[in-house]
N, C-alpha and C positions, 0 to 999 in steps of 0.2 A: 488430619494433618497436624504436625507438630508446629507450635508457634516458635518463630525464631526471635522476634523482638517487637516491641511496641515503640513506634517512632512518633514524636510530636515536637512542637516548638516549645522551647524552655519557658516562654512567657504564657503558654496556654495549655497546661497539662490536662488531659481528660480524666478528671478526678473520679468520675463515676466508673469508668473502665478499670482504673487502677484499684479502686475500692472493691469492685466486683471480683477482680482477680484475687485480691487478698482474701476475701471471704470464701471464695470457691476453691482456694488452694491451687490456683493456676500460676505456675512459675513464669515470670516475665523478665526479659532483659530489656532495659530501657535505653533508648537512643534519643538524645535531645538535639539532633543535628538539623531538624527541619527548620526552615525559616519562619519568621513571625507571620502569623496569619494562615499558616498551613493547617490542614485538617489532620487529626491523628490517623495513623495507619498501622495496621497489624500486618506484619510480614511473616510469612510461613517459611519453613525450611526448604520447600520446593520452589520458592520464589513468588508464589501467589500472594496477593494482597487484598485486604479489605480496608475501606475508608469510612471515616465518620464515627463520632462517639456513640451514637445510638445503634449503629450497625454493629460496632464492636461489642457493645454491651449485650445486644441480643445474641451474638455469637457465643460469648462466654456463658450467658444464661442457658443456651441450648446444650453446650458441651460440658458444663461443669458437673461434678459428681453430686451436687446438692439437688435433691428432687424438687420439681415444680418451681425452680428459680425463674423459668420463663415458660416452659412448655406446659400449658394447661388446656382446659376446654376453650372453645372458641370465644365465649363471652369474656372469661377472665383474661385470656391472652390479649383481647382487644382493649380491655381496661388497662392492662400493663402498657400497651402501646400509647394509650391516651395519656398516661402519666409521663411517659418518656417525652412526648411532645410538649407537655406542660412544664417540665422541669427547667428548661432554659429561661423561663420567665424570672426565675429566682436570681439570675445574674443581671437582670435589668433593674437599675437603680430606681427608676420611676415606678415600676410595677411590683417591687419586692414586697412592700407592706400589704398591698392588696392580695398578693399571692399567699402571704402568711395568714391573712384573715380567712381566705377561702379554705386553705388546708386545715386550719384550726377547726372550722366547722365540719369539714369532711371527716376529720378524725375523732369527732366527739364520741362516737360509739364503735370505733374500729381500733384494733390492735395493729393491723398491717394495712398498707395501702390497698391491696387487693387480696380478697379471700382471707384465709386463716393461717398463712405462713409467709415467710420472707420471699420477696421476689425482686427482680431488678428494678421494679418501680420504686420500692423502698430505698434501694441503693442510690438510684438517680436523684430522688428528692433529698435524701440525707446528704449526698455529695453537694447538691446545689446550695443547701443551707450552710454546711461546713465550709464550702468554698467561698461564701460571701464574707467570711472573716468577721470583722468587728460589727458589721451590720446585724448579723444573726446573734452574735454575743450580746449586743445591746438589747435586741428584741427579747432574748431569753431572760435577761435580768429584769426587764420591765414587767414580766409576768402577764403580758397582754394575751399571749397565745398559749394557754395552759395545756390544751389537748395536743398541740403541735410539739410543745416542749416535752410533754410526757412521752410521746411517740419517739422523738429524737433521742431522749435519754435512754429509752428502752433499747433502741437499736445500738446505741453507743455502749451500753452495759453488756448487751448480749454478744456483740462482735468486736468489742474494744481491742482484743488481742491482735486482730488483723488490721483494724482501722487506725490505731494510734500511730503506727509507723507511717502510714499514708499521710495523715494530717501533719505529723511532725516534719515530713519531708517536703510536702507540696503546698501546704497552707501556711503562708507567712503572716506577719502581723497586719498586713494590709490586704490579705486575700490571696486567692490562688495565683500562682505564678511569680510571687515575690519571694526570692530566695531567703531562707531563714538566716543563712550566714552570707556575708559578703565575700564571695570567692570568685576566682577567675572562671571563665566558662569551661575550660578544660578540667580544672580541679572539680568544679561542680558536677560535670558530667560523670567523671570517674567516681566521685563520692556517691552519686545517685545509683550508679551501676553496682557499686559494692554493696550498698545498703539494700538494693532491690534484687539481689540474685534469686531471692524467693520472697516476693513481697509479703505473702500471707504467713509463711513459715518463719522468716527471720524478723518477725515483728518486734516492736519495742517490748521490753520486758514487763511492761505494766498494762494490766487489763484495767482500763479506767472505767469506774462506775460513774453514774451520773453526778454524784456528789460525795464520793468517798475515796479512800485510799486504794491503791492498786495491789494486785497479787504480787507482781514484781519479783518472782522467784523462778529460777530455771531448774529443769530436771538435769541431774548429773549425766554427763556423757551422752546427751541426747543429740541425734542427728535428724535433720529435716527429712521427712518422708520415711524414716525408719523406726519411728516410735510406735509401739503397740501397747495399749493400756487395756485394763479390764475393770469394770464395775461389777462386783460380785456379791450381791445381796443374798442372804439366806431366805428362802420362801417360807418363813415362819411367822409372818406378819405383814402389815402394810408398810410402805415406805414412810419414814418419819423425817422430821426436819434435820436430824443428825445425819441420816443417810443422804439427804439432799445435798449437803455440803460435799460429800465424797463424790456423788454423781456429777455435780457441776464442776468440781475441780478436774475430774477425769475428762469431762467435755472440754474444758478450757485448754488443757495441755494437748489433747488430741488435735484441736483446731490450731493451736499455736505451732505445733511441729508437723502439721499436715499428716498426722499418723492415723492409726486405726484404733477403734474403741470396740471392745467386745463386751456385751452384756452377758454375764455368766451367772446362772443360778447355782449357788453352792448348796446343793440338795443332798447332804450326806446324813441327815438326821430324820428318818421317816416319822418318828414320833411327834415331831413338831410341824411338819411341812404338809402343804396341800396344794392342789391345783388352783384353789380360790386365791391363795396368796400369790402364786405365779401370775395369774391373770391380772390381779390388781396391781402388782409391781410393774407389769408392762404398761398399764394405764398411767401409773404415777410417773414413770420415767418419761412417757410421752408428754404428760402434763408439764413436766419441767423443761421440755424442749430439748432433751438429750437425744442426739442422733447416734446410733450405733451401727457398726458394720456387720455384726453377726450376733445371734443369740445361741449360747451354748449352755450345757448343764454339766456339772461335775459328774453326774451319773452317766453321762456319755462315755466317760473314761474309766468306769468301774473295772472292766476286764484288764486294761493296762495297769491300773493301780494295783490289782491283785498280782499281776505278773511282777511288778516292781517290788511288792512286799515279799514275794517268794525269792526274788533275787537277793534281797537284803538278808533274808533268813539264811540262805545257802552261804552267803558271804560272811556270816557271823555278825552282821550289823543290826540284827533285830532278833528278838526272842519272844516266845509265848510265855506269859506269866499268869498263874492262877491265884496270885495273892488277892485276898479280898480288898475291895476298893478302898475302904477306910484305912486299912493297914497300909496299903500302897501309898496313899496320900501322906500318911504319917512318916513312912520311910523316906519318901522323896524330900519332905521338909527337913529331915534329919540327916540326909545323905547316906542312908543305909541301903546297901545293894540287896536286891531280891535274891532269894535262894534259887530262883529260876534263871538267874542271869548266866549261870554256868552250864545251862542245858546245851547239849550238842545240837548242831544243825539238823540232824536226823530226827531227834526227839521233838525239836521245834516244828519240823514239817509234819510229823504225826499229829501233834496237837493242833496245828494250823488247819489240817484237814477236818479235824473234829469241829473246829470253829466254823468252817465252811458248811459242814453238814448241819450245824445247829443242834448237835447232840447234847445230851445232859452234861457230858464232860466238857464239850466245847463252850457251852454257855457259862462255864466257870472261868473262862480264860479271856485274855486280851493280848494283842500283839504290841510290844514296846520296842522303841528304838534303843540300841545300845550306844549311848552317847557318853556322858560323864557324870556319874552320881556325886562326884565331889566338887563339881563346878559351883562357884558362888552364885551364879545365875541359875536359879532353880528350874527355869524353863528347859535347861539342857540336861536335867537329871532324868534320863530315860523316859521321854514322853510316850504316851499311848498313841499307837498308829491305827489300830483296828479294834473294834468292839463287836461283840455279838448282839444282834437285835433282830428277833424273828418277826418284827412288825412289817407288814407290806409297805412298799415304797409307792408314793403317789403316781409315779410315772411307769415303773417297771414291775409293779406287783410284788409277788413273793419269790422272785428269782434268787435273791440273795438273803442270807441269814447274817451276814457280816457287813459292816459299813466302815469306811475310813473316817478318821477324825479330820477336822479342818486343818490341824497342824501338819498332817501327813499329805492330804490331798492338795492343798493350796500350792506349795512349792513345786510339786510335780506337774500339776495342770498348768500353772503359770509358765513353766519351762516348755511344756509340750505345745502350748498354743502360741509360743513365740512372744510372750509378754516381755517387753524390755524394761518396763518400770511398773512396779506394784505400789499403788498408793495405799497407805495404811495409816489409820489414826494413831496418835502417840500412845494410846493405851496398850498397843502391841509392842512397844519399844523393847521390853525385856525379852520378847519372843523373836525379835529379828535375828539374833545370832543363831537361834534354833532353826529358823527358816533357812539360813544359808548353810548351816551344818548339814541339814537333811538333804539339801540340793547337792552338797559335796559328796555325801555318802551315796546318793543315787547316781552320781556321775552325769548330771544334766547341766545345761548351761546356766550360769548364774544370772539372776534377775536383780536389777537395782530396786531397792526399797526407798520410797520417798514418803517421809512422815509429814503429817499435818495434825493440828490440834483438833480434838473432838469438839463438836459444838454442843455445849451444854446450856440449857435454859433454866432460869429460876422457876421454882415451884413445879418442875416438870420431870416426869419419869420417862426415860427413853429405852429402858430395858423391855424388849418384846415379851419376855416372860411376865413381867409385872403388868404390862398393858393387857396381856391376855387374861390375867386375873380379873381385871375390871370387866372385860367382855363376858367371860364365863360366869361371873357372879352377878350379872345384870346391873352393874353400877353405871354403865354407859349403854348407849343404843347400838353400838357396833364399832368397828374399826374406823368408820368415818364420822364418829361422834364429834361435835364441835369442841368438846373439852379435850380431845386427844391431840397430841403433837404430830399426828400423821399428816401427810400432804393432803389427803382427802378430807381430814377433819378440819384443818385450818382454812382450806378453801371453802368448805361448807359453812364455816363461821363468817366468811366474808373477806378472806385475804386474797388479794390479787397475786398471781404468780410472778408478775413483774416486781412486786414488792419483795417477795421471798428471794428472788434471784439477786436483786440489788443488795438486800441485807447480807446474803451469804458472800457475794462478791466483795463486799466491803471488809469482810473478815479476812479475805485473802487466804494464802497458804501458810499463814503463820503457824509456828510450832508452839506458841505460847498458849497455855491452858486458859480458857476464857469461860466465864459464866455470864451469859448474856441476859439482859432484861427483855421481856416481851414488849415493853413500851416502845423500844426503839423500832422494832419491826412494825408495830401497829402505827407508829408515827409516819413511817415511810408509806405505809398503805394509805393513810388518810390523805397524804399529798397527791396520791394517784387518783383516789375516788372522788375527793371533794370537788375538784373543778368541773366534773362532768355528771355526777349523779343527780337525778331529779329530786325535788323537794315535795314532800307531802305533809299532811297534818293529821295528828291523832290526839285524842283526849282520853285520859285514863278513865275507865268505866267506874271504878269505885268512888262513890260520893261526888260524881260529876255534878256541876252546878249549871242551872238554867239562868241565863241573863236575858231579861225581856227589855227590848228597846221600845219605849213608849211611842217614839216617832219613827220607828223602823218601817220598812216597806210592808204595805198591807198584802201585796202579792210578791212571792219570791221572784227574784230575777237572777240571771246567770251572766257571768263575765268569763271571757277566755283570758287566762294569764299564763305566763311562762312558768314551766316547772322549775327552772333555774334561771334567775334573772341575768346571770353573767354567762350563761351557756344556752343560747337559743336552740341549738341542735338537740338539747335534752327533751324538747317537745313542749306542748301546751297542755293545760288542764282546765277543766270547768270548775268554777267556784260559784256556789249558790249563796245569795244574800237573803236573809230572812229576818223577821221581827224577833224571833227567839233563837238564841245561839247557846251552844254548850261550851263551858270552860272547865279546866282542871280544878279540882278542889284546892290544890296548892296555890294556884294563881288567885283563886277567889279569896283565899285566906290573906293574901298579901295586899288586897285592895282596901283602901280607907274610904270612909263615907265622903261623898262630894269630890273624890279624886278623879282627875282626868287621866285616862289610860288610852293606849293605842291598840286597836285591833289590827293585827298584821294583814296587809293587803286590802284594808278597808279604810280605816281612818280612826279619829278619836271619839271617845265616849266619856260622858261624865256620869259616874255612878251615884244615883240618888238614894237608893235603898239597899240595905244589906240585912238579910234575915238569917239568923243562926238557930240551931237547935240547942238543947240543954247541954250537949257536950262541947259546944263551941264550933261545931262544923257549920260552914255556910251552906244553906239549903236553897237560897233564892237571892237573885240580884235584879235590880231594876235600874235602868239608866236611859240617858238621852244622847242621841248622836250629836257630835260637835265636829263635823267633817272639815270645817274651816280651821280647826285647831292645828297647831304645829306638832308634828310627831317628834321633833327634836327636843321639845321641852318636857315630854312625859317620861316618867321613871320606868313605867311598866309597858313592855311591848308583848302582847298576849296572842297566843295561837287560839283558834276557836273553830268550831264546826257548826254548820246550820242545823237546826232541828228539823230534819227531814227523814223520810223512810228510805233514802238512798244510801245512807251511811253503811259501812261494812264493819263486821266484827273482826277484831284483831286479837292475836295472842302474842305479846311481846316477851321474848325469851332472852334472859341474861344468863351468862355462865361464869363460873368461878374456877379457880385451879382445883385439881383433884387432891392435892396435898397442901398442908398448911405451912410447910417449912421450905425455905428457899433452896437449900441443898442438904441432902441426907449425909450424915456422917458415916464413916466407914463402919460397916456392920449394922447400921441402924435399919430397923424393919419399917418399910413404908406403911405397913398396916397400922403402925402407932401414930402416924401423922395424917391419916385420912381426913379430908375436909368433909364434915357431915352434911353440908349444904352446898351443892355445886351448880344447881339449876333453879332458876326462879322464873315463873310465868306470871305475867300481868295481863289482865283483860283490858281491852281498850276498844274505842270506836275510831274509824278512820274515814277520810274523805272517799267519795264514790269512785274517784279516778283509780284507786288502788285495785279495783276489779280487774284491771288490765295487766297487773303485774304477772310476770312469769317466774318460774322457779329459777333462782340464781340471780335475779335482778338485785342490784344495789341501789338503795335510796337513802335519803336523809329525812327523818321526821323532824320537822322544825322544832328546835329547842329541846329535842330529846336524844339526838344522836343519829348514828348511821346504822343501817340494818340491811340484812340480806333476806330476801324472800325464800323461805324453805318450802312452804306449802301455799300455793296461790289460791285465788278465789275459786271455789267449787259450787257452793250453794250458801244461801243466807245463814243457815243454821250452823255451818262449819266455819270457824274463823280462819282468816289468813294468818299464817304463822311467820313471824319475822324474828330473825336471830340478831341480837345486838352485836355490833362490830366495835371492838375497843378502838379508841382513837389515840392511845398513848398517853393519856392524862391520869392514869391510875385511879380512876373513879368510876363508879357505876351510877349513871344518871337516874336509874329506876329504883335505887334503894331509898 
């Protein structure tokens, strides 16, 4: 059934229903004619009605085009229903704080309210918080509920394009239902109708990140429901941080205009491409949360591309050229026409067939467009359309001996697939006139080009050709190496996808060239992981020092303490207290004789004896407990481990940039600036609780930083491998 309108009282808008419609792309006409106290009603075109916010929310969840918004297995569906019943508590002043405390704990280890994707449960809770106005804003600023704030910010950043108009319209300074502007009821109703003709598509121009600027840019001549976009990576490597910006911008505009998004693999170069890259690009796109309507391949259109090439040859708009490549490049730079430019269409077709056959003569040729060799824009000087390449294609084998260039295939396939707007980074700026000229010669529909700046990072190579060199020469462990700027690489190093999305959204669709610092990204990441990740203890193996407590416990005893004092849901850990404990050499070196120091999670100790070797290294300490001493007055707060056989072996791994220069100059060879040392492993021992770590777990080693578990505990002889996570402070704590 088609929805006719959503009716509700002006003083009680069903924010969750409106927000769900905005996210799901359901167009609603708003009617504010119901009297105060009336329940919201969904009116259908045939006169049928549904009543009540929760019922309407479930209806939108079931009928929306977003998978799993409500319809799930029996258990998760019931969980969603449970959240819908709980959400109204947020509008109760007396129970609001208690509800926030409960939700904060519930979200300590969750990204979504239910399962692993957005549901109407998230929308209901988000709307309850947003609708409480100043009460929630005050709670956010107090930093009391960091898990809840993290989740709220993530939803806001991810779906801000749809939600910003909802909140701007329906959430006033004093909460839901208070008009933002003081208007007459009639004017207010008309204004809301105008602004809500398509709540999700006609959203506010700003995609609001949790604490950053907005995208705030429109696509030219875009119509709600008619926009079609494509994200078209070449399957010649894994998705990297630069590609992520393009993928997320396509996602943003597709959602904003309720349009389609096609994931197209630009597979026109069999020498570089493989199924491995296709499979991993699909994984990376899913990791970013980018939803697409179809997956296509440029190779799907090879027959049609060849037909178009022959059409241009017959029309005299393309010719076959056998000029050697280096000479051709020189002639293009100097505006010199090729001798083959005057070939007749008949001769060009003969040579074209030689190219198709992959004959010796054909292999000497390429197909070029006949554009303008005197144009100041060198991209228009007869670009290459087709090249011979007898190498088999990863999808279609050895069927073809010729392959189209990107410059030829892209404008044709864009038009054929109905793309309305092609998003391209500004590095293609000079080739945009070429794109449109080729479409004009082909006689196909013109596609709008929308430019955005390429995301460049300091000390980082984003060229897949250069990254491939590191893989092939064994300089890294693979495309998911933590030193790589690939999505899999930075996630393996410990970056949360929420942080990457927030970082890229903050850059927006600006066309200004930007060279970004990694520190900013890692700072965002720290704000996400610090409030929730468990704390553990490690001591560096090299020259670790034994401290003997003369009055320490004769028999070891165990206490259960929180893994994170400010986050009980992070769990508990067992800490063993013994007469002999291990300290880092660096800590032992900083202790003076008769100094009172604090052992974290235990109490104070007075150091009575310090024994050093001939090189000045501390080899032994002796002290007495002084548990009644004040931890506030001591200068040193030390981490320690009990001297037991339950400790685990650790390998702490730190990484550095692959090159030593922030930005390569034009023509500079990256091989000249390779970093000779990019990986450092340090042996350590850790508390026994780390035996329970799983691969991918994020933790903090007290006073040493944040780490991601890459290899969990397997057996005593094999160390747990922990990758150091940068925290944005430009220093390596293990150096």
